[in-house]
C-alpha positions as CSV (number, residue, x, y, z in Angstrom):
1,T,230.5,173.9,153.1
2,I,232.9,170.6,152.9
3,Q,234.3,169.6,156.4
4,F,237.4,168.0,156.2
5,R,238.7,165.4,159.2
6,L,241.4,164.5,159.9
7,D,242.7,160.8,160.1
8,G,246.6,161.4,161.9
9,L,248.4,163.9,160.7
10,Q,246.4,163.4,156.9
11,P,243.1,165.6,155.9
12,H,240.2,163.1,155.4
13,I,238.1,164.5,152.2
14,P,234.7,163.4,152.1
15,N,233.3,161.9,149.2
16,G,230.3,164.0,149.2
17,L,228.5,166.9,150.9
18,S,226.5,164.8,152.9
19,A,226.4,160.7,154.1
20,G,223.1,160.1,152.7
21,Q,221.7,159.7,156.2
22,K,218.9,161.9,156.3
23,L,217.2,160.6,152.6
24,Q,218.4,156.8,154.5
25,L,216.1,157.4,157.7
26,L,213.3,159.4,155.3
27,F,213.8,156.1,152.9
28,T,213.2,153.8,156.0
29,S,210.1,155.0,157.5
30,L,208.3,155.5,154.0
31,T,208.9,152.1,152.8
32,A,208.6,150.0,155.8
33,S,205.5,148.2,155.5
34,A,206.5,147.9,151.6
35,N,209.9,146.5,152.4
36,Y,207.7,144.0,154.8
37,L,205.5,142.7,152.1
38,A,208.6,142.6,149.4
39,G,210.1,139.8,151.8
40,G,213.9,140.9,150.4
41,N,212.5,140.5,146.5
42,F,210.6,143.7,145.2
43,S,209.3,141.7,142.2
44,R,206.5,141.0,145.2
45,L,205.9,144.1,145.9
46,P,202.4,145.1,143.9
47,T,203.7,147.0,142.3
48,P,206.9,145.4,141.5
49,F,209.4,147.6,141.8
50,L,214.0,147.9,140.9
51,A,216.7,150.4,140.9
52,V,219.2,150.9,138.7
53,A,222.7,152.3,140.3
54,T,226.3,152.9,138.9
55,D,228.8,150.6,140.4
56,L,232.0,153.5,140.9
57,T,234.3,150.7,140.6
58,T,233.9,148.7,137.1
59,G,231.7,150.8,135.7
60,E,229.2,148.9,135.0
61,R,224.8,149.2,136.2
62,S,224.1,147.6,139.3
63,V,220.6,146.1,139.1
64,L,219.0,146.2,142.3
65,D,216.1,144.0,142.8
66,R,216.3,142.6,145.9
67,G,217.5,142.9,149.7
68,N,216.1,146.6,151.5
69,L,213.8,148.9,149.6
70,A,215.6,152.4,151.5
71,E,219.2,151.0,150.4
72,A,217.9,150.6,147.0
73,M,216.6,153.8,146.3
74,R,219.2,155.3,148.9
75,A,222.2,153.8,146.1
76,S,219.6,155.0,143.5
77,A,220.4,158.5,144.5
78,A,223.8,159.3,145.5
79,V,224.1,162.1,142.5
80,P,228.0,162.3,142.8
81,V,229.3,165.0,145.1
82,I,226.4,165.5,146.5
83,F,225.2,162.2,148.2
84,A,228.5,159.4,149.2
85,P,228.2,157.0,147.1
86,V,226.7,153.6,148.2
87,A,229.1,150.8,149.5
88,H,227.4,147.3,148.3
89,G,229.1,144.0,148.2
90,D,232.7,145.1,146.6
91,G,230.8,147.9,145.3
92,L,230.3,151.6,145.3
93,L,227.4,152.6,144.3
94,A,226.5,155.8,142.7
95,D,223.3,157.0,140.7
96,G,222.1,155.6,138.2
97,G,221.1,158.0,135.9
98,I,225.3,158.0,135.6
99,V,225.2,154.9,132.6
100,E,221.6,154.6,132.5
101,P,219.2,157.3,132.7
102,L,215.6,155.7,131.4
103,P,216.4,152.3,131.7
104,V,213.1,151.5,129.8
105,D,214.5,148.0,128.6
106,L,214.2,146.7,131.9
107,V,211.6,147.5,132.5
108,R,210.4,145.5,129.0
109,E,212.1,142.7,130.9
110,M,209.7,143.1,133.6
111,G,206.3,142.4,132.0
112,A,205.5,146.0,130.2
113,D,203.3,146.5,127.8
114,V,203.4,150.3,127.4
115,V,205.9,152.2,129.0
116,L,206.0,155.9,130.5
117,A,208.9,157.5,130.4
118,V,209.7,160.7,132.8
119,N,212.6,163.0,131.2
120,T,213.9,164.7,133.8
121,Q,217.4,165.9,131.1
122,D,218.6,169.5,132.0
123,T,220.1,171.3,129.2
124,L,223.7,172.0,129.3
125,R,224.9,174.9,131.4
126,T,226.5,177.8,129.8
127,K,230.0,179.1,131.1
128,D,228.8,181.6,133.2
129,Q,227.1,179.1,135.3
130,L,229.6,176.7,135.7
131,A,231.1,178.4,139.0
132,A,230.8,176.2,141.5
133,P,232.8,172.4,141.6
134,W,229.1,170.5,141.8
135,D,228.4,172.5,138.6
136,V,230.9,171.2,136.7
137,V,230.4,167.7,137.8
138,D,226.7,167.8,136.6
139,Q,227.3,169.0,133.3
140,V,230.1,165.9,133.4
141,I,227.6,163.9,133.5
142,A,224.6,165.7,131.9
143,I,227.0,165.5,129.0
144,S,227.8,161.7,129.3
145,I,224.2,160.5,129.9
146,M,222.6,162.2,126.5
147,R,223.3,160.3,124.0
148,A,221.5,156.7,126.1
149,S,219.1,158.9,127.5
150,E,217.9,159.5,123.5
151,E,218.2,156.0,122.6
152,Q,216.2,154.8,125.7
153,R,213.5,157.3,124.8
154,N,213.0,156.3,121.1
155,R,211.7,153.4,123.0
156,A,209.9,153.9,125.5
157,D,206.2,154.4,124.2
158,V,205.1,157.8,126.3
159,V,207.8,160.3,126.7
160,I,207.3,162.6,130.1
161,T,208.9,166.0,129.3
162,P,208.3,168.3,132.7
163,E,209.6,171.7,132.2
164,I,211.7,172.6,134.7
165,G,213.4,175.6,133.6
166,D,217.0,176.4,135.0
167,H,216.8,173.6,137.6
168,A,219.3,171.5,137.3
169,S,217.8,167.7,137.9
170,S,220.2,167.2,140.6
171,S,218.3,170.4,142.2
172,F,216.7,170.4,145.4
173,S,215.8,173.6,145.5
174,E,211.6,174.5,145.2
175,I,210.7,171.6,145.3
176,D,207.3,172.2,145.2
177,E,207.6,173.8,142.4
178,L,208.9,171.5,140.9
179,I,206.6,168.1,141.3
180,Q,203.8,171.1,140.4
181,R,205.7,170.7,137.2
182,G,206.4,167.0,136.7
183,Y,202.1,166.5,137.4
184,D,200.9,169.4,134.8
185,A,203.4,167.9,132.2
186,A,201.6,164.2,133.2
187,L,198.3,165.5,133.0
188,S,199.0,166.7,129.4
189,M,199.6,163.2,127.9
190,I,196.9,161.4,129.3
191,P,194.9,161.4,126.4
192,Y,197.8,160.0,124.6
193,I,198.3,157.4,127.3
194,R,195.1,156.1,127.2
195,D,194.9,156.5,123.5
196,I,197.2,153.5,123.7
197,S,196.2,152.1,127.0
198,E,192.5,151.0,124.4
199,R,194.6,150.0,121.5
200,E,197.0,147.4,123.4
201,S,193.4,146.3,125.1
202,R,191.3,146.1,122.0
203,L,194.9,144.2,120.4
204,R,194.8,141.9,123.1
205,A,190.8,141.4,123.0
206,E,191.9,140.1,120.1
207,Q,194.6,137.7,120.8
208,D,192.4,136.2,123.2
209,G,189.6,135.0,120.8
210,T,187.5,132.2,121.0
211,V,187.4,129.0,119.0
212,E,183.7,128.1,117.8
213,R,184.3,125.3,116.3
214,V,187.3,122.5,115.7
215,T,186.8,120.2,112.7
216,I,189.0,116.6,113.1
217,D,189.6,114.8,109.5
218,G,191.2,111.6,109.6
219,C,190.5,109.4,112.9
220,A,189.4,106.3,113.4
221,D,186.3,105.7,115.9
222,G,188.5,104.6,118.6
223,D,190.3,108.1,118.6
224,Y,187.2,110.7,118.7
225,Q,186.5,108.6,122.1
226,R,189.7,109.3,123.0
227,L,189.8,113.2,122.2
228,A,186.5,113.7,123.4
């Protein structure tokens, strides 16, 4: 249900079905200790973190790696129409998946040797399934991210694709079942992930070789002493 309010005699139309206050409170409660550890810099966390959002005023990607964790997560999860966008400086931030569905390159820049990506892109809806306004919006978003998502998937080492069936990527119904499907999809990729991890470990061991002997030619006796 969309509720309207009057600003004088003018109707004020909300920019989302939900202002996202409950989601913000949930994220705040879950990240309280992590926020303290980060001290405003997400790279200080035990597992470095960043969030990706879309600036609706510029159409550009916004990388959130500092500030408040809950606010960064809230902005990154602001699915258009479902949740109101988040004000950030001069911008207005929404779901990062609009412009960067799988930020593989960003994770590489953070120093990751192996990148595991989770692909939750849903298939396009049929004509009969485009009944509600949010269904249409979800379809538009799905179309816009298809090519970008495919390009980034090809750059990941492992891509985990849960079977989400008829659920849209913005669906919040039957959440327990969707979580289980994601868990099962990850488990099915464990052998492949372990194989990549072992190959990376062997590669690092080969690169970190030990120098067993050094031969120096052409040095005078005094130079040998300085090198010792």
